[in-house]
C-alpha positions in Angstrom: 130.5 103.7 105.7 131.4 100.2 106.8 129.1 97.6 105.3 128.2 94.4 107.1 126.5 91.3 105.7 128.5 91.3 102.5 130.6 88.2 102.0 133.5 87.4 99.6 132.9 89.2 96.3 129.4 90.2 97.2 129.0 94.0 97.2 127.0 95.9 99.7 126.4 99.2 97.9 125.6 101.8 100.7 125.1 105.4 99.7 124.2 108.7 101.4 120.8 109.3 99.9 120.1 112.6 101.8 122.0 115.1 103.9 121.2 118.4 105.4 122.1 120.8 108.2 119.5 121.8 110.8 119.8 124.6 113.4 118.5 123.6 116.8 117.7 126.1 119.6 118.7 124.8 123.0 116.5 125.5 126.1 119.1 128.1 127.3 118.6 130.1 124.0 121.9 129.1 122.4 121.9 127.4 119.0 123.8 124.6 117.5 124.0 123.2 114.0 123.4 119.5 113.4 124.3 117.4 110.3 121.7 114.8 109.5 122.2 112.1 106.9 120.3 109.2 105.6 122.1 106.1 104.3 120.4 103.5 102.2 121.2 100.2 100.6 121.0 101.0 96.9 121.7 97.4 95.8 119.4 94.4 95.5 121.0 92.2 98.2 120.0 92.7 101.8 122.8 94.1 104.0 123.4 96.7 106.6 126.2 99.0 107.7 127.6 101.4 110.2 128.4 105.1 109.5 131.8 106.0 111.0 132.1 109.8 111.7 135.1 111.9 112.5 135.2 115.2 114.2 134.3 118.2 112.0 136.2 120.7 114.3 140.0 121.1 114.0 
């Protein structure tokens, strides 16, 4: 996670608060697995962030 809105020594504590896999059935009958995650600001100062994802396949 890449926090934005934090300045200098001010921390922006972002944390994954929930994650799960969901299986979706496509219109053609095939299925795919999706990874869903929820990120929250667990600190007291307002800030936001960006989730940076890499490929899960080799």
